[in-house]
N, C-alpha and C positions, 0 to 999 in steps of 0.2 A: 505494498498500498502507499503512495507518495506519501512523503510529508506533508503536505498540507490539508492533504485529503483525511492521513489519519487523525492531524489536528482537531481537524470540524468534523470529525466521529467524534472524538471523544468529547470536544466540546457537546454534540444533540447527547452524548448517553449522561455527563454531565447535566444538562439541562432536563431530561428527567428522570435525574435521580434525583434533584433539587424539589424541582415539581409534585413529585413523590411523596415529599417531606412537608409539602406546602407551603416550600416557597414559593412569589408569584416572580416569574420573570419579567423585568422590566426590560431590560435590552440586552445586547449580543454585541459583540465586536467595536466597541464605543472608541472612533480614534478620540485622541482627548490628550493634550499638553506632547509631551514625548514620550508617548507610550499610548499602548491601543487594553483596554478593561475587554477581557474577553465575556464575561458574563458580569449585569446588573440584577441584582434581583433584589426584595422585600420581604421581610419575614417581622412579625411581633412587630412591628413599627421600625424596626431596625434597616435599614441599606446596608444590603450585602452586597461587595466587589468583591468578584468570587475570578484566581488565575486556576489554569488549568494547566495541565502536564499529562502529556497523552505516550505512551510508550506501548513499542512491541513484548516488552520482558517485564519479568516480577523480580530482575536482578539489578534493575535502576538505582542508584544512589538513594537515600534517606529522602523523601519526599521534603521534606521541608528548605534541605540544599540545593535544589532544581529551583533555586529563585538569588540568581547574586544580588551584590550589593546596587552596581546601577539599572537593574531591573526591578527591585526592591524602592530605590529613588525613582525612577517614572512611573511605578505602578502606587506608589503615596501620592506624588504631585498630581497624577491622572486622575485618583477619585477625588483628591482634596479642589481639582477646578473642576470636574463635574459637582460635585458639592456647590460651588459658589453659581457656578453657572447656572443651575438651576434652583437658585434662590433653598438651596439645602442644608446649608452650612452650619443649622443649628439643630440638623437630628443626626440621631444616634447613630454611626456607621462599625463597621469593621472590614476588613479585610480578610478572605478565604482562602483555602490553599486544596484543588479538586485535583487529584491524580486519579488516571482509568488507565487499566492496563487493557489492551487490548489485542486477541489472538485470533485470523482468522474472522475476521470482522465481529464477531461475537466480545461484549466483556468479559475479562477473567476477572476484573478486581475493582474496588472503586476505594478512594479513600479519600475522607471528608477530613482537613482540618480546621476548626475553626476560626477566625482571631489570630492568624500569625503576622500582623501585623498594626 
């Protein structure tokens, strides 16, 4: 599976997973500032920004280690700009990480880390 197609498939599975947990999906692949926010959702009056990492193998590094310092800074900046642009800067928010492992077009595992940043 091509890398971009793999990533989009992972995001599709992440959206289904989050929706099944009661999250309302607000947007996907939103370009803000220096970065892109994979998924924006709302759950219990909290805005959730979700970074999705998709892999073909279960032996990738620790999920929380997949976001480098530059990506972390860009993600925080993008989230804060999104909130400001949408006049939501007084709303509670958090940044989650969802790891999706796909093999033969099927989800093998989903890992959801809440409030990583």
